[in-house]
mmCIF file of the N, C-alpha and C atoms, coordinates in Angstrom:
data_MODEL
# 
_entry.id   MODEL 
# 
loop_
_atom_site.group_PDB 
_atom_site.id 
_atom_site.type_symbol 
_atom_site.label_atom_id 
_atom_site.label_alt_id 
_atom_site.label_comp_id 
_atom_site.label_asym_id 
_atom_site.label_entity_id 
_atom_site.label_seq_id 
_atom_site.pdbx_PDB_ins_code 
_atom_site.Cartn_x 
_atom_site.Cartn_y 
_atom_site.Cartn_z 
_atom_site.occupancy 
_atom_site.B_iso_or_equiv 
_atom_site.pdbx_formal_charge 
_atom_site.auth_seq_id 
_atom_site.auth_comp_id 
_atom_site.auth_asym_id 
_atom_site.auth_atom_id 
_atom_site.pdbx_PDB_model_num 
ATOM 1   N N  . MET A 1 1  ? -8.616  -25.438 -2.043  1.00 0.00 ? 1  MET A N  1 
ATOM 2   C CA . MET A 1 1  ? -7.225  -25.023 -2.111  1.00 0.00 ? 1  MET A CA 1 
ATOM 3   C C  . MET A 1 1  ? -6.582  -25.230 -0.742  1.00 0.00 ? 1  MET A C  1 
ATOM 4   N N  . SER A 1 2  ? -5.336  -25.643 -0.701  1.00 0.00 ? 2  SER A N  1 
ATOM 5   C CA . SER A 1 2  ? -4.680  -25.945 0.566   1.00 0.00 ? 2  SER A CA 1 
ATOM 6   C C  . SER A 1 2  ? -4.147  -24.682 1.243   1.00 0.00 ? 2  SER A C  1 
ATOM 7   N N  . GLU A 1 3  ? -3.885  -24.807 2.531   1.00 0.00 ? 3  GLU A N  1 
ATOM 8   C CA . GLU A 1 3  ? -3.343  -23.702 3.321   1.00 0.00 ? 3  GLU A CA 1 
ATOM 9   C C  . GLU A 1 3  ? -1.898  -23.427 2.897   1.00 0.00 ? 3  GLU A C  1 
ATOM 10  N N  . PRO A 1 4  ? -1.483  -22.138 2.905   1.00 0.00 ? 4  PRO A N  1 
ATOM 11  C CA . PRO A 1 4  ? -0.083  -21.836 2.581   1.00 0.00 ? 4  PRO A CA 1 
ATOM 12  C C  . PRO A 1 4  ? 0.845   -22.382 3.671   1.00 0.00 ? 4  PRO A C  1 
ATOM 13  N N  . LEU A 1 5  ? 2.063   -22.734 3.283   1.00 0.00 ? 5  LEU A N  1 
ATOM 14  C CA . LEU A 1 5  ? 3.025   -23.276 4.242   1.00 0.00 ? 5  LEU A CA 1 
ATOM 15  C C  . LEU A 1 5  ? 3.480   -22.222 5.243   1.00 0.00 ? 5  LEU A C  1 
ATOM 16  N N  . ASN A 1 6  ? 3.693   -21.004 4.775   1.00 0.00 ? 6  ASN A N  1 
ATOM 17  C CA . ASN A 1 6  ? 4.156   -19.933 5.644   1.00 0.00 ? 6  ASN A CA 1 
ATOM 18  C C  . ASN A 1 6  ? 3.082   -18.872 5.776   1.00 0.00 ? 6  ASN A C  1 
ATOM 19  N N  . LYS A 1 7  ? 2.623   -18.643 6.992   1.00 0.00 ? 7  LYS A N  1 
ATOM 20  C CA . LYS A 1 7  ? 1.641   -17.599 7.243   1.00 0.00 ? 7  LYS A CA 1 
ATOM 21  C C  . LYS A 1 7  ? 2.383   -16.363 7.744   1.00 0.00 ? 7  LYS A C  1 
ATOM 22  N N  . PRO A 1 8  ? 1.864   -15.166 7.423   1.00 0.00 ? 8  PRO A N  1 
ATOM 23  C CA . PRO A 1 8  ? 2.544   -13.955 7.874   1.00 0.00 ? 8  PRO A CA 1 
ATOM 24  C C  . PRO A 1 8  ? 2.529   -13.832 9.399   1.00 0.00 ? 8  PRO A C  1 
ATOM 25  N N  . LYS A 1 9  ? 3.640   -13.316 9.945   1.00 0.00 ? 9  LYS A N  1 
ATOM 26  C CA . LYS A 1 9  ? 3.778   -13.152 11.394  1.00 0.00 ? 9  LYS A CA 1 
ATOM 27  C C  . LYS A 1 9  ? 4.190   -11.714 11.680  1.00 0.00 ? 9  LYS A C  1 
ATOM 28  N N  . CYS A 1 10 ? 3.485   -11.055 12.575  1.00 0.00 ? 10 CYS A N  1 
ATOM 29  C CA . CYS A 1 10 ? 3.802   -9.671  12.926  1.00 0.00 ? 10 CYS A CA 1 
ATOM 30  C C  . CYS A 1 10 ? 5.152   -9.632  13.644  1.00 0.00 ? 10 CYS A C  1 
ATOM 31  N N  . PRO A 1 11 ? 6.070   -8.761  13.210  1.00 0.00 ? 11 PRO A N  1 
ATOM 32  C CA . PRO A 1 11 ? 7.383   -8.688  13.852  1.00 0.00 ? 11 PRO A CA 1 
ATOM 33  C C  . PRO A 1 11 ? 7.335   -8.078  15.258  1.00 0.00 ? 11 PRO A C  1 
ATOM 34  N N  . ASP A 1 12 ? 6.261   -7.357  15.589  1.00 0.00 ? 12 ASP A N  1 
ATOM 35  C CA . ASP A 1 12 ? 6.177   -6.721  16.909  1.00 0.00 ? 12 ASP A CA 1 
ATOM 36  C C  . ASP A 1 12 ? 5.474   -7.595  17.948  1.00 0.00 ? 12 ASP A C  1 
ATOM 37  N N  . CYS A 1 13 ? 4.231   -8.026  17.646  1.00 0.00 ? 13 CYS A N  1 
ATOM 38  C CA . CYS A 1 13 ? 3.453   -8.767  18.656  1.00 0.00 ? 13 CYS A CA 1 
ATOM 39  C C  . CYS A 1 13 ? 3.440   -10.276 18.416  1.00 0.00 ? 13 CYS A C  1 
ATOM 40  N N  . LYS A 1 14 ? 3.984   -10.721 17.283  1.00 0.00 ? 14 LYS A N  1 
ATOM 41  C CA . LYS A 1 14 ? 4.158   -12.146 16.954  1.00 0.00 ? 14 LYS A CA 1 
ATOM 42  C C  . LYS A 1 14 ? 2.874   -12.912 16.635  1.00 0.00 ? 14 LYS A C  1 
ATOM 43  N N  . VAL A 1 15 ? 1.719   -12.231 16.434  1.00 0.00 ? 15 VAL A N  1 
ATOM 44  C CA . VAL A 1 15 ? 0.517   -12.964 16.019  1.00 0.00 ? 15 VAL A CA 1 
ATOM 45  C C  . VAL A 1 15 ? 0.734   -13.499 14.607  1.00 0.00 ? 15 VAL A C  1 
ATOM 46  N N  . ILE A 1 16 ? 0.104   -14.625 14.303  1.00 0.00 ? 16 ILE A N  1 
ATOM 47  C CA . ILE A 1 16 ? 0.303   -15.285 13.016  1.00 0.00 ? 16 ILE A CA 1 
ATOM 48  C C  . ILE A 1 16 ? -1.029  -15.389 12.280  1.00 0.00 ? 16 ILE A C  1 
ATOM 49  N N  . GLY A 1 17 ? -1.025  -15.026 10.986  1.00 0.00 ? 17 GLY A N  1 
ATOM 50  C CA . GLY A 1 17 ? -2.199  -15.219 10.147  1.00 0.00 ? 17 GLY A CA 1 
ATOM 51  C C  . GLY A 1 17 ? -2.610  -13.984 9.372   1.00 0.00 ? 17 GLY A C  1 
ATOM 52  N N  . ASN A 1 18 ? -3.216  -14.237 8.200   1.00 0.00 ? 18 ASN A N  1 
ATOM 53  C CA . ASN A 1 18 ? -3.701  -13.151 7.347   1.00 0.00 ? 18 ASN A CA 1 
ATOM 54  C C  . ASN A 1 18 ? -4.824  -12.354 7.990   1.00 0.00 ? 18 ASN A C  1 
ATOM 55  N N  . GLU A 1 19 ? -5.571  -12.980 8.892   1.00 0.00 ? 19 GLU A N  1 
ATOM 56  C CA . GLU A 1 19 ? -6.712  -12.290 9.492   1.00 0.00 ? 19 GLU A CA 1 
ATOM 57  C C  . GLU A 1 19 ? -6.294  -11.100 10.356  1.00 0.00 ? 19 GLU A C  1 
ATOM 58  N N  . PHE A 1 20 ? -5.003  -10.999 10.695  1.00 0.00 ? 20 PHE A N  1 
ATOM 59  C CA . PHE A 1 20 ? -4.514  -9.878  11.498  1.00 0.00 ? 20 PHE A CA 1 
ATOM 60  C C  . PHE A 1 20 ? -3.942  -8.748  10.644  1.00 0.00 ? 20 PHE A C  1 
ATOM 61  N N  . ILE A 1 21 ? -3.907  -8.935  9.321   1.00 0.00 ? 21 ILE A N  1 
ATOM 62  C CA . ILE A 1 21 ? -3.427  -7.875  8.432   1.00 0.00 ? 21 ILE A CA 1 
ATOM 63  C C  . ILE A 1 21 ? -4.637  -7.128  7.888   1.00 0.00 ? 21 ILE A C  1 
ATOM 64  N N  . VAL A 1 22 ? -4.688  -5.840  8.177   1.00 0.00 ? 22 VAL A N  1 
ATOM 65  C CA . VAL A 1 22 ? -5.802  -4.996  7.758   1.00 0.00 ? 22 VAL A CA 1 
ATOM 66  C C  . VAL A 1 22 ? -5.273  -3.974  6.762   1.00 0.00 ? 22 VAL A C  1 
ATOM 67  N N  . CYS A 1 23 ? -6.038  -3.722  5.715   1.00 0.00 ? 23 CYS A N  1 
ATOM 68  C CA . CYS A 1 23 ? -5.681  -2.713  4.719   1.00 0.00 ? 23 CYS A CA 1 
ATOM 69  C C  . CYS A 1 23 ? -6.783  -1.662  4.723   1.00 0.00 ? 23 CYS A C  1 
ATOM 70  N N  . GLU A 1 24 ? -6.397  -0.413  4.993   1.00 0.00 ? 24 GLU A N  1 
ATOM 71  C CA . GLU A 1 24 ? -7.389  0.655   5.128   1.00 0.00 ? 24 GLU A CA 1 
ATOM 72  C C  . GLU A 1 24 ? -7.091  1.784   4.144   1.00 0.00 ? 24 GLU A C  1 
ATOM 73  N N  . PRO A 1 25 ? -8.092  2.231   3.383   1.00 0.00 ? 25 PRO A N  1 
ATOM 74  C CA . PRO A 1 25 ? -7.877  3.328   2.433   1.00 0.00 ? 25 PRO A CA 1 
ATOM 75  C C  . PRO A 1 25 ? -7.727  4.667   3.153   1.00 0.00 ? 25 PRO A C  1 
ATOM 76  N N  . SER A 1 26 ? -7.029  5.597   2.513   1.00 0.00 ? 26 SER A N  1 
ATOM 77  C CA . SER A 1 26 ? -6.840  6.928   3.087   1.00 0.00 ? 26 SER A CA 1 
ATOM 78  C C  . SER A 1 26 ? -8.144  7.708   3.091   1.00 0.00 ? 26 SER A C  1 
ATOM 79  N N  . GLU A 1 27 ? -8.228  8.686   3.983   1.00 0.00 ? 27 GLU A N  1 
ATOM 80  C CA . GLU A 1 27 ? -9.402  9.557   4.018   1.00 0.00 ? 27 GLU A CA 1 
ATOM 81  C C  . GLU A 1 27 ? -9.362  10.562  2.871   1.00 0.00 ? 27 GLU A C  1 
ATOM 82  N N  . LYS A 1 28 ? -8.162  10.976  2.476   1.00 0.00 ? 28 LYS A N  1 
ATOM 83  C CA . LYS A 1 28 ? -8.014  11.914  1.355   1.00 0.00 ? 28 LYS A CA 1 
ATOM 84  C C  . LYS A 1 28 ? -8.337  11.185  0.067   1.00 0.00 ? 28 LYS A C  1 
ATOM 85  N N  . ARG A 1 29 ? -9.046  11.863  -0.823  1.00 0.00 ? 29 ARG A N  1 
ATOM 86  C CA . ARG A 1 29 ? -9.502  11.243  -2.068  1.00 0.00 ? 29 ARG A CA 1 
ATOM 87  C C  . ARG A 1 29 ? -9.100  12.081  -3.270  1.00 0.00 ? 29 ARG A C  1 
ATOM 88  N N  . SER A 1 30 ? -8.995  11.429  -4.418  1.00 0.00 ? 30 SER A N  1 
ATOM 89  C CA . SER A 1 30 ? -8.721  12.119  -5.677  1.00 0.00 ? 30 SER A CA 1 
ATOM 90  C C  . SER A 1 30 ? -10.008 12.758  -6.187  1.00 0.00 ? 30 SER A C  1 
ATOM 91  N N  . ARG A 1 31 ? -9.900  13.451  -7.307  1.00 0.00 ? 31 ARG A N  1 
ATOM 92  C CA . ARG A 1 31 ? -11.095 14.070  -7.906  1.00 0.00 ? 31 ARG A CA 1 
ATOM 93  C C  . ARG A 1 31 ? -12.162 13.043  -8.248  1.00 0.00 ? 31 ARG A C  1 
ATOM 94  N N  . LEU A 1 32 ? -11.739 11.828  -8.557  1.00 0.00 ? 32 LEU A N  1 
ATOM 95  C CA . LEU A 1 32 ? -12.680 10.763  -8.923  1.00 0.00 ? 32 LEU A CA 1 
ATOM 96  C C  . LEU A 1 32 ? -13.095 9.924   -7.713  1.00 0.00 ? 32 LEU A C  1 
ATOM 97  N N  . ASN A 1 33 ? -12.768 10.420  -6.515  1.00 0.00 ? 33 ASN A N  1 
ATOM 98  C CA . ASN A 1 33 ? -13.131 9.797   -5.241  1.00 0.00 ? 33 ASN A CA 1 
ATOM 99  C C  . ASN A 1 33 ? -12.391 8.486   -4.961  1.00 0.00 ? 33 ASN A C  1 
ATOM 100 N N  . ASP A 1 34 ? -11.238 8.280   -5.606  1.00 0.00 ? 34 ASP A N  1 
ATOM 101 C CA . ASP A 1 34 ? -10.398 7.124   -5.297  1.00 0.00 ? 34 ASP A CA 1 
ATOM 102 C C  . ASP A 1 34 ? -9.487  7.488   -4.127  1.00 0.00 ? 34 ASP A C  1 
ATOM 103 N N  . PRO A 1 35 ? -9.191  6.545   -3.229  1.00 0.00 ? 35 PRO A N  1 
ATOM 104 C CA . PRO A 1 35 ? -8.249  6.857   -2.148  1.00 0.00 ? 35 PRO A CA 1 
ATOM 105 C C  . PRO A 1 35 ? -6.850  7.075   -2.722  1.00 0.00 ? 35 PRO A C  1 
ATOM 106 N N  . TRP A 1 36 ? -6.093  8.025   -2.136  1.00 0.00 ? 36 TRP A N  1 
ATOM 107 C CA . TRP A 1 36 ? -4.734  8.293   -2.614  1.00 0.00 ? 36 TRP A CA 1 
ATOM 108 C C  . TRP A 1 36 ? -3.799  7.131   -2.298  1.00 0.00 ? 36 TRP A C  1 
ATOM 109 N N  . PHE A 1 37 ? -4.001  6.500   -1.136  1.00 0.00 ? 37 PHE A N  1 
ATOM 110 C CA . PHE A 1 37 ? -3.126  5.402   -0.729  1.00 0.00 ? 37 PHE A CA 1 
ATOM 111 C C  . PHE A 1 37 ? -3.888  4.473   0.212   1.00 0.00 ? 37 PHE A C  1 
ATOM 112 N N  . GLU A 1 38 ? -3.311  3.310   0.474   1.00 0.00 ? 38 GLU A N  1 
ATOM 113 C CA . GLU A 1 38 ? -3.843  2.371   1.456   1.00 0.00 ? 38 GLU A CA 1 
ATOM 114 C C  . GLU A 1 38 ? -2.732  2.024   2.432   1.00 0.00 ? 38 GLU A C  1 
ATOM 115 N N  . THR A 1 39 ? -3.088  1.837   3.687   1.00 0.00 ? 39 THR A N  1 
ATOM 116 C CA . THR A 1 39 ? -2.131  1.481   4.725   1.00 0.00 ? 39 THR A CA 1 
ATOM 117 C C  . THR A 1 39 ? -2.426  0.057   5.191   1.00 0.00 ? 39 THR A C  1 
ATOM 118 N N  . ALA A 1 40 ? -1.401  -0.806  5.163   1.00 0.00 ? 40 ALA A N  1 
ATOM 119 C CA . ALA A 1 40 ? -1.535  -2.179  5.653   1.00 0.00 ? 40 ALA A CA 1 
ATOM 120 C C  . ALA A 1 40 ? -0.896  -2.250  7.035   1.00 0.00 ? 40 ALA A C  1 
ATOM 121 N N  . TYR A 1 41 ? -1.659  -2.755  8.024   1.00 0.00 ? 41 TYR A N  1 
ATOM 122 C CA . TYR A 1 41 ? -1.147  -2.790  9.393   1.00 0.00 ? 41 TYR A CA 1 
ATOM 123 C C  . TYR A 1 41 ? -1.699  -3.994  10.153  1.00 0.00 ? 41 TYR A C  1 
ATOM 124 N N  . CYS A 1 42 ? -1.070  -4.291  11.291  1.00 0.00 ? 42 CYS A N  1 
ATOM 125 C CA . CYS A 1 42 ? -1.496  -5.384  12.160  1.00 0.00 ? 42 CYS A CA 1 
ATOM 126 C C  . CYS A 1 42 ? -2.676  -4.905  13.005  1.00 0.00 ? 42 CYS A C  1 
ATOM 127 N N  . SER A 1 43 ? -3.781  -5.643  12.972  1.00 0.00 ? 43 SER A N  1 
ATOM 128 C CA . SER A 1 43 ? -4.965  -5.247  13.742  1.00 0.00 ? 43 SER A CA 1 
ATOM 129 C C  . SER A 1 43 ? -4.787  -5.491  15.237  1.00 0.00 ? 43 SER A C  1 
ATOM 130 N N  . ASN A 1 44 ? -3.807  -6.293  15.612  1.00 0.00 ? 44 ASN A N  1 
ATOM 131 C CA . ASN A 1 44 ? -3.580  -6.595  17.021  1.00 0.00 ? 44 ASN A CA 1 
ATOM 132 C C  . ASN A 1 44 ? -2.757  -5.512  17.725  1.00 0.00 ? 44 ASN A C  1 
ATOM 133 N N  . CYS A 1 45 ? -1.665  -5.043  17.083  1.00 0.00 ? 45 CYS A N  1 
ATOM 134 C CA . CYS A 1 45 ? -0.777  -4.083  17.758  1.00 0.00 ? 45 CYS A CA 1 
ATOM 135 C C  . CYS A 1 45 ? -0.590  -2.774  17.000  1.00 0.00 ? 45 CYS A C  1 
ATOM 136 N N  . GLY A 1 46 ? -0.995  -2.715  15.724  1.00 0.00 ? 46 GLY A N  1 
ATOM 137 C CA . GLY A 1 46 ? -0.862  -1.482  14.952  1.00 0.00 ? 46 GLY A CA 1 
ATOM 138 C C  . GLY A 1 46 ? 0.420   -1.361  14.145  1.00 0.00 ? 46 GLY A C  1 
ATOM 139 N N  . HIS A 1 47 ? 1.267   -2.396  14.153  1.00 0.00 ? 47 HIS A N  1 
ATOM 140 C CA . HIS A 1 47 ? 2.496   -2.354  13.352  1.00 0.00 ? 47 HIS A CA 1 
ATOM 141 C C  . HIS A 1 47 ? 2.144   -2.094  11.890  1.00 0.00 ? 47 HIS A C  1 
ATOM 142 N N  . VAL A 1 48 ? 2.794   -1.099  11.274  1.00 0.00 ? 48 VAL A N  1 
ATOM 143 C CA . VAL A 1 48 ? 2.517   -0.757  9.877   1.00 0.00 ? 48 VAL A CA 1 
ATOM 144 C C  . VAL A 1 48 ? 3.436   -1.569  8.969   1.00 0.00 ? 48 VAL A C  1 
ATOM 145 N N  . TYR A 1 49 ? 2.823   -2.362  8.082   1.00 0.00 ? 49 TYR A N  1 
ATOM 146 C CA . TYR A 1 49 ? 3.584   -3.148  7.110   1.00 0.00 ? 49 TYR A CA 1 
ATOM 147 C C  . TYR A 1 49 ? 3.994   -2.295  5.927   1.00 0.00 ? 49 TYR A C  1 
ATOM 148 N N  . GLY A 1 50 ? 3.153   -1.339  5.538   1.00 0.00 ? 50 GLY A N  1 
ATOM 149 C CA . GLY A 1 50 ? 3.495   -0.482  4.409   1.00 0.00 ? 50 GLY A CA 1 
ATOM 150 C C  . GLY A 1 50 ? 2.354   0.430   4.020   1.00 0.00 ? 50 GLY A C  1 
ATOM 151 N N  . VAL A 1 51 ? 2.715   1.434   3.228   1.00 0.00 ? 51 VAL A N  1 
ATOM 152 C CA . VAL A 1 51 ? 1.747   2.374   2.664   1.00 0.00 ? 51 VAL A CA 1 
ATOM 153 C C  . VAL A 1 51 ? 1.880   2.253   1.153   1.00 0.00 ? 51 VAL A C  1 
ATOM 154 N N  . PHE A 1 52 ? 0.760   2.006   0.476   1.00 0.00 ? 52 PHE A N  1 
ATOM 155 C CA . PHE A 1 52 ? 0.782   1.704   -0.944  1.00 0.00 ? 52 PHE A CA 1 
ATOM 156 C C  . PHE A 1 52 ? -0.041  2.715   -1.725  1.00 0.00 ? 52 PHE A C  1 
ATOM 157 N N  . ALA A 1 53 ? 0.555   3.281   -2.774  1.00 0.00 ? 53 ALA A N  1 
ATOM 158 C CA . ALA A 1 53 ? -0.133  4.270   -3.611  1.00 0.00 ? 53 ALA A CA 1 
ATOM 159 C C  . ALA A 1 53 ? -1.298  3.624   -4.344  1.00 0.00 ? 53 ALA A C  1 
ATOM 160 N N  . LYS A 1 54 ? -2.425  4.317   -4.374  1.00 0.00 ? 54 LYS A N  1 
ATOM 161 C CA . LYS A 1 54 ? -3.590  3.845   -5.112  1.00 0.00 ? 54 LYS A CA 1 
ATOM 162 C C  . LYS A 1 54 ? -3.808  4.664   -6.374  1.00 0.00 ? 54 LYS A C  1 
ATOM 163 N N  . VAL A 1 55 ? -3.463  5.954   -6.320  1.00 0.00 ? 55 VAL A N  1 
ATOM 164 C CA . VAL A 1 55 ? -3.639  6.840   -7.461  1.00 0.00 ? 55 VAL A CA 1 
ATOM 165 C C  . VAL A 1 55 ? -2.252  7.152   -8.009  1.00 0.00 ? 55 VAL A C  1 
ATOM 166 N N  . VAL A 1 56 ? -1.997  6.731   -9.237  1.00 0.00 ? 56 VAL A N  1 
ATOM 167 C CA . VAL A 1 56 ? -0.705  6.969   -9.874  1.00 0.00 ? 56 VAL A CA 1 
ATOM 168 C C  . VAL A 1 56 ? -0.967  7.589   -11.232 1.00 0.00 ? 56 VAL A C  1 
ATOM 169 N N  . TYR A 1 57 ? -0.348  8.732   -11.474 1.00 0.00 ? 57 TYR A N  1 
ATOM 170 C CA . TYR A 1 57 ? -0.511  9.409   -12.755 1.00 0.00 ? 57 TYR A CA 1 
ATOM 171 C C  . TYR A 1 57 ? 0.665   9.100   -13.659 1.00 0.00 ? 57 TYR A C  1 
ATOM 172 N N  . LYS A 1 58 ? 0.394   9.058   -14.957 1.00 0.00 ? 58 LYS A N  1 
ATOM 173 C CA . LYS A 1 58 ? 1.428   8.859   -15.960 1.00 0.00 ? 58 LYS A CA 1 
ATOM 174 C C  . LYS A 1 58 ? 2.354   10.074  -15.942 1.00 0.00 ? 58 LYS A C  1 
ATOM 175 N N  . PRO A 1 59 ? 3.673   9.894   -16.001 1.00 0.00 ? 59 PRO A N  1 
ATOM 176 C CA . PRO A 1 59 ? 4.565   11.049  -16.026 1.00 0.00 ? 59 PRO A CA 1 
ATOM 177 C C  . PRO A 1 59 ? 4.372   11.874  -17.297 1.00 0.00 ? 59 PRO A C  1 
ATOM 178 N N  . SER A 1 60 ? 4.459   13.178  -17.158 1.00 0.00 ? 60 SER A N  1 
ATOM 179 C CA . SER A 1 60 ? 4.345   14.070  -18.315 1.00 0.00 ? 60 SER A CA 1 
ATOM 180 C C  . SER A 1 60 ? 5.673   14.107  -19.052 1.00 0.00 ? 60 SER A C  1 
ATOM 181 N N  . PRO A 1 61 ? 5.642   14.161  -20.385 1.00 0.00 ? 61 PRO A N  1 
ATOM 182 C CA . PRO A 1 61 ? 6.900   14.268  -21.131 1.00 0.00 ? 61 PRO A CA 1 
ATOM 183 C C  . PRO A 1 61 ? 7.559   15.617  -20.851 1.00 0.00 ? 61 PRO A C  1 
ATOM 184 N N  . ILE A 1 62 ? 8.881   15.608  -20.781 1.00 0.00 ? 62 ILE A N  1 
ATOM 185 C CA . ILE A 1 62 ? 9.633   16.838  -20.539 1.00 0.00 ? 62 ILE A CA 1 
ATOM 186 C C  . ILE A 1 62 ? 10.069  17.400  -21.885 1.00 0.00 ? 62 ILE A C  1 
ATOM 187 N N  . PRO A 1 63 ? 9.682   18.659  -22.196 1.00 0.00 ? 63 PRO A N  1 
ATOM 188 C CA . PRO A 1 63 ? 10.130  19.246  -23.468 1.00 0.00 ? 63 PRO A CA 1 
ATOM 189 C C  . PRO A 1 63 ? 11.643  19.438  -23.442 1.00 0.00 ? 63 PRO A C  1 
ATOM 190 N N  . MET A 1 64 ? 12.311  19.001  -24.508 1.00 0.00 ? 64 MET A N  1 
ATOM 191 C CA . MET A 1 64 ? 13.772  19.026  -24.533 1.00 0.00 ? 64 MET A CA 1 
ATOM 192 C C  . MET A 1 64 ? 14.348  20.192  -25.329 1.00 0.00 ? 64 MET A C  1 
ATOM 193 N N  . GLY A 1 65 ? 13.576  20.856  -26.151 1.00 0.00 ? 65 GLY A N  1 
ATOM 194 C CA . GLY A 1 65 ? 14.122  21.966  -26.934 1.00 0.00 ? 65 GLY A CA 1 
ATOM 195 C C  . GLY A 1 65 ? 15.050  21.485  -28.030 1.00 0.00 ? 65 GLY A C  1 
ATOM 196 N N  . ASN A 1 66 ? 15.981  22.336  -28.452 1.00 0.00 ? 66 ASN A N  1 
ATOM 197 C CA . ASN A 1 66 ? 16.911  22.018  -29.541 1.00 0.00 ? 66 ASN A CA 1 
ATOM 198 C C  . ASN A 1 66 ? 18.325  21.800  -29.037 1.00 0.00 ? 66 ASN A C  1 
ATOM 199 N N  . SER A 1 67 ? 18.505  21.352  -27.822 1.00 0.00 ? 67 SER A N  1 
ATOM 200 C CA . SER A 1 67 ? 19.851  21.183  -27.274 1.00 0.00 ? 67 SER A CA 1 
ATOM 201 C C  . SER A 1 67 ? 20.520  19.898  -27.758 1.00 0.00 ? 67 SER A C  1 
ATOM 202 N N  . GLY A 1 68 ? 19.778  18.997  -28.358 1.00 0.00 ? 68 GLY A N  1 
ATOM 203 C CA . GLY A 1 68 ? 20.367  17.777  -28.894 1.00 0.00 ? 68 GLY A CA 1 
ATOM 204 C C  . GLY A 1 68 ? 20.390  16.615  -27.919 1.00 0.00 ? 68 GLY A C  1 
ATOM 205 N N  . PHE A 1 69 ? 19.852  16.758  -26.768 1.00 0.00 ? 69 PHE A N  1 
ATOM 206 C CA . PHE A 1 69 ? 19.858  15.669  -25.793 1.00 0.00 ? 69 PHE A CA 1 
ATOM 207 C C  . PHE A 1 69 ? 18.652  14.814  -25.931 1.00 0.00 ? 69 PHE A C  1 
# 
């Protein structure tokens, strides 16, 4: 497979390449030992690209009663 045309570049330290993007799971865990979230950051300077939820629960239905809504 060929190399991508555009490689990611850190906005703070300007290093280029996927090898500088690190994704680390949270220390806090769910009951099933899954990490609650993962943090993606630059391994060179620590710039945080984002925090991504790993454990997502289905929303519970809201009881509506007899109000007609």
